[in-house]
N, C-alpha and C positions, 0 to 999 in steps of 0.2 A: 504494500500500500504506500501511497505517496503522501507528500504534504506533511501536515502536523502529526500524522498518526504513525510515522515511522518509529519502530522500536529500536533504540540505539544499542549497538554492541559495546561501544566505548562510552566514556562519560567526559563531560567538560569539567576541568578542574582549575583551581586557583593557582595564581602565580605571582602575587605582588607583595605581600606584606612581609614580614619577618626576616627578610633578607637584611634588615637593618643590623641584626646581631653580627653579620659578617662584614659590615661596612669597613671595619678597621683593616681588613685584608686587602682592600682595593685602593690603589693609588695611581690609577692610570689616567690622570687628567690630560686632556688635550688642550693645548694653548688656545686662547681666544683669538678670533679673527673677525674680519668684517663679514656681515650677513647681507650684503647689498644685493647684487644682481644674481638672478638664477644662473646655475651652471649648465654648461653643455657637457654631456657625457663624453669622456675620452675612452677610446678602446684600450683595454688592458693588453699588456705585452703578451704575445702568443695567442691572443684571442681577438676575433673580429666582432664579437657581439657583446661580451661582458664589459660594463663600464668600469673605469677606475674610480673608486670612491674616496681616494686619499684627499683630493681637493675639496670634495663635498664635506668630509669630516673636518678639514682644517677651517673651513669658512662657516660651518653650521653648528659645530659642537658647542660654541659659546652660548647658543640659545637654549641648550638642553640643561635641565637642572635635576639634582637629586632631591627627593622629598622624604624627610624623616617625620614620622608621626608617633604620638604617644597616647596610649589609652591608660587611664589611671583608675585603680580601685574596681576593676571589673574582671572577676575570675572567669576562666574558660568554662563554657557550658558544652554539652554534647552537640548543640547546634553549631557552635563555633568550630568544633573539631572535625566535622564531616567535610572532607576535602572534595569528595566527588558529588557533583550536582547533576542529576539527570536532566536532560533537555525538556522532559515533560513538566518539570517542576520549576522552582524559582532560580533565576540566574542572578539574583541580587548581589551575591558576594563575588561573582565573576572570578577573578584570579586571587581571591583571598588565600593567604598561606599562613595559618595560625600555628602556634607551638603545639607539641604533642599533648595528648589528653592527660598524661601523667604529671605535667608541669602545672603547679598552682602558682599563679603570679598575681601581683597587684599592679604591676606596670608592664605594659606590652609595647615594645618599640618595633615599628615596621619601617620598611624602606620601599620607595617607589620612585617614579620619574615623572617629569613634566616638561613643558616647553613654553618659553616666554612668547606671548603674543602681543604685548604692548610694552613700550619703553618705560612706562611708569609702574611696572611690576605685576601685571596680570599674567597668571600662569595657568595653562590648560593641562588637565590631567584626567584621570578616571574617577568617577563618582565613588566607586567602592573603596578607593584609597582614602577617602575622607569620611567614611561611615563611622559614626560613634567615636570620633577622636576628640581628645582633650587639648592637644597641642600639635602644632605643625611647624617644621623648620625647613627652610629651603637653602640648599648649598649651590652656589653658582659655580660655573666652570673655572673661574679664577680663584676659587677657594673661599670667597666671602660667604657668610651665613646670615640669614635673616629670619626673624619670626614671621610666620604667615597666618593670615586669617582666612577662613572659608567664606567665599562670596556666595556660593551656591553649589548644589549638586543635583543632578537629574538621574535618579535611579533607573529610569526606563531606558535611557540611551547610554548610561554609564559615562556621562560627561560631567566633570567637576571643574570648578574655577577657584583658584587661590589668588591672594593679593599680598604683596610685600611692599614695604615703604622704601622704594628705591627709584632712581631716575637714570635716564640715559642707558638703559639696558639694551643689549643686542637682541633684536627681534627676529624670530623665524620668518622665512618667506612662506606664506600660505599659498598652496597650489589649488588645483581644481581636480577633485577626486573623480568627477564624472568622466575625465579623459583617460582614466586607467583602463587597461585591458589585460586579460590573462597573458602572461609571458613578459610583461614589463618588469624591468629591474627595479628593486626597491631596497632600502637599507634602514636600519633602526640604530639609534644611539641611545643608550640607557645605562642603568647600573644594576645588572643582574647579580644577585647575591652580594651586592655592595661594591662591585668592581666598577668604579666610576669611569665614564667615557668609553664603555665597551661598544664596539661596532659589529653588527651582524648584517648580512646581506642575503638576498635571494630574489625570487621572482613572485609576481602576483599569480596565485593559483586560480582564483575565481573572483568575480565581483558580484555585488548584489546577492550575497549569500544569506538567505533567511534561515534562522535557526529556530526550530520548534521549541517554545518555552522561553525564548529570548526576545520576545516581542517582535516589532516590525523594523528592526534595524537592518539595513542592507549591508552586511559586513563585507570588508575586503579580506579575502582569504589569501594568505601568503605562506611560503616555506621559510620565512625569516625566523631565526632562532630567538624565541622569547622565553624568559625564565623568571623566577621570583625576583622582584626588584625592578622588572621592566614595565610594570603596569603604568599606564599613562604616558609612556614614552612616545615620541613622534616617529612616524613612518615617513621616510623621505623617498621621493622619486629620483631618477637619475639626474634631474636638473637641480637637485638640492632643495626642492619645495616640499613642504609638509602636505601629505595627502591622506594621512590617517592618524588615529590615536590608538596604540596597541592596547587591547582590552582583554582578550581571552586566548587560552590555548586548549587544545584537544589532546588529552593524554590519558593513559591508563596507569601511569607510573608516578606522576607528579612532576616529570620533567618534559622538556621539549621533545616532540616526536614528529615534527614536520608539518604541523597544522597550527597556524596562528591566525587570529582574527583581529581586525582593527576597525574602529568606527570611522567611516568616511569623514574627511575634514570638512566637507561642505555641510554635513549634518552637525558635526561637532561645533563649528563656528556659529551656526544658526542658534543652537542651544546656548552657547556661551554668551551670545549677545543678549538673550533674554535673561540669563542669570545675572549678567552685569547690570542690567537695568533694574530688575525687580527681585532678584534672588530666587525666583521660581520660573517655571515654564508653563505658559498657557498653550494648550494644544487642542486642536479640533477633534471632537468626538462625534462620529456618525452613528454609533450604535449598530454597527454591522461588522461582520467578519467576511474576509475574502480569501480566495484560493487561486493559485496559478492555474491557467487553462492548459490542458494537454491535448494532443491530437485525438485521443480516445474520448475525452470529455467533450471536445468540440463536435465530434460526430454525434454524441448523445444529445446535445442541445441544438443540433442542426445548424452549426456554424460552418462557414466555408473555410476558415483558418483558425488555428489554435492561438488566438489573441484575445486580450481582455482579462478582466478579473472577475471570477465567479463568486457570486454571493452564496455563502454557506450558512449564515445566521443573521437574523434581524432581531434586535432587541425590542421587546414590547414597550411602547411608549417613547421610543427613542427618535432622534431626528430622521434616521433612515426610514423608519416605518411611517412617520408623518409625511415624508416626501413621496411615499408610495413604492419604495423599493421592496421587492419580495424575494423570497428564497428562489434560487435558480436563475435570477437575472445575471446577465454578463455585462459589466461596465466596460464600454468600448472607448469612451472619451470623457474627460473631466475638464470643464470650462474650455471646451474647444480643442484640448490637447489630447491626441490619440493615446490610448492605453494599450500598449503592445504586451506589457508584462505586468505582473502584480506589483513589482517595485515601482513602476511608473505611477500607479494610482497612489501607493503609499507615500511617495514623494510629494505628489500634488496635495494630498490631505495634510501632510506635515507642514506644508508652506502656508496653510490657512490657520486662522485663529477663530475661536468661538464667535459666532454671530455673522461670519462671512457667508453670503448666499452663493451657492455654486450650482452650475448646470451639469448634469450627468446624462450622457447618452447610454442607453442600455438596450441589450438584445433580449427580448422576451417572447418565447414561443413563436419564433420565426419572423418577428417583426421588430423594427427599431422604434424605441420610445425615448422621450425626454422627461427627466424628473428633476425637480429643483430641491436642493437640500440645504438646510441651515445648521451647521454643526453647533454643538453645545459643549459645555465643560464636562469632562468625564466624571462619573460618580464612582466612589469606592466600591469594589467588588464584594459581594457577599458570598460566604461559603456555607455549605450545608452537607450533612451526611445522608446518604441514600439508604433507606431501610429495606430489607428484603421483603418480598411479597410473592404470593402464589398467583400465577397468571396463566392464561391459556398458552399452549405450546404447539408448535407446528414445524415440520421439516419441509423446506420449500423446494428441494431438488437442486439448489445451487450449492449445497453443502452447509446451509445455515439451519440451525435449530433455533427458532425464534419464540419469544414470549412477549405478551403484551405488558405495557407499563401502566401502573395505576395513576390516578390523578394526583395523588400526593407525591409520587416520584417525579412526575412531570414538573410539578411546582418547584421541587428541590433542585432539579437539573436545569431549570429555566428553559424548558423545551415545550413546544406546543403539541408534539406528538413523538412517536418513536416506538420501536420494537427492540426488546432486549435480545442480544445474541447469546444464547446459552451454549451453543457449540458451533464451530466453524471448520469446514473441511472442503475439499474439492476446489471448485472455481473460486469461491469466496476466500478461502484460506490462501490460495495462490496469489491473490491480490492484496493480502496483508490483513484482512478482517479476522478478528479473533474473539474468543469468548469474553464477555464482559462489555463489548462494544454495544452501541445503540444504532440501529438503522432508523434515522430520523425521517428520511424522505426518499422516494423513488423519483429521480429527476427533480421536478419542482413540486411534487405532490406530497404533502405531509402524510405520514402513516400513523394510524392509531390501532388498527386491528389486523390480525394475521390474515383473516379472510379477505380484507381489502387488498393487502399485498398480493395474495394469491390471484385475485381477480385481475388486478392491474398487470401482473406478469403474464397471465394467460392471454391477454390481448396483444402482447408483444410478439412480433414475428421471430421465428427461430434464427439465431445468429446475430440478432440485434445487440448493439452495445448500449447498456443502460448505466445511468449514474446513480449510485447509492450514496446518500449523505450519511456519513458515519461519525458518531461522537465517541471520543475516548478521553477520559480525564477532563471533561468539560471543554475539549477542543473538538472542532468539527472540520471535516474535509470530505470532498466528493471522491468516490472511488469508482472507476469505470470497470464494469464486469460484462463480459460477452455471454449472452444466453446460450445454453447448449443447443446443439442441432442433432436430433429434433428436441423440442421442448418437452420435458417429461410431463406426464399427467400428474395433477396435484390432487391430493385428498386431504381433508381436514380431520384429524383424529378428535375424539371426544375431549372436552375440556379437562384439564388436569385437576383432579379432585384432591382435597387435603386428606391426609390419613385419618381413618376412623378408629380411635383408640378403643380397645376392648380389654376388659378385665380377664385375667387368666383364672380358670377355675381353682 
């Protein structure tokens, strides 16, 4: 199965803090130099493609800083110690790297990195670096140290902003992350494990990488070595321009394994501007969730090409519902700008503020429509536990054993309909559907009863590809499943009866 419902084999893990204890081991400072004009990449000796980063380091390292933080009077808890963060859950700690669980401390010193974005002392870093800290200190490349205050931090994008009282500081050259492409050379300057001024280089592995559980940040994926102490460090392109802020690594061991993720600088600077002005971020909330369109899903929704963003959930009472957006719509344009991929729509929404009225072009049941939406401020999410319930059961021939969902369960899950997957095999399992999932809709038709699903499938021609809207851990995504040829005959067994207890003689 694709999208948000992929079950990861590895896990994302932290990499930023606690390297401060090793800071005394590092003394690899690179001398300051001018940060004026962007550099042109020079070919390395013996290579016609790899750039020489020595001139980049000489001119840009002065804008990179080490950040030491202190947490006072807060002992470690089990939540602090868990280094592995599954993508289906919270990515709040990102690269956090706490001390072992056996260590009881009253002062925790961490080390991270940052980059100067204004000559009067504004420093861009990662939000998780600044979480729950009591003190922060910044060390410049020339060895000077300054006490720093937190201007603001945005947990959702992992962007944080610090301020030191200084003037005439060397400022990084900010580039355009939208120009990055897989294969481009990039480099990072940071303080991994406290080794100041360390340089690592590699290539862009992918752009616009959405991570399930990490929100809607279109990460830059690279193979640049990032380790504890590198959180918040700048990612440079071969011109010496900052194109990202290093945020996460993907690892099963705690160290670098070839997968690093950076927040695009275009997004980071937009967030930093809001943090500088008001200390918080105002973002548009549509009350809808979207999914990337695939060729199979495009066929299911009668689209000529796999373009656009597919609506997989609409909040009751939200702006999207008020605008008339419905499940199964495909957003093809936003304020006149075509939406080729999901990230195109997310970027357009991210550029809006609550109250901005926008026009969306949507594809619905073979026809193009226009809806007008006015985003609002997002509301805090509510959590609830799902209680077990006895429901009717049915095997649908696709390898799914389905059960109906009670009204109470629907309210807890915030869904208008759905069938519980009790077992998954065959065609359904091959597409990633598994027991415990919920089949919320068939194409754009919400499901409430197993006989309704049976009847709807019976009308489908053999070999047709259908889109099943699947919910897992309160995340939803469409899964394309091709009906078998020929379509098996369906029968509905009697309702599942609760056990009838009897006394033994």
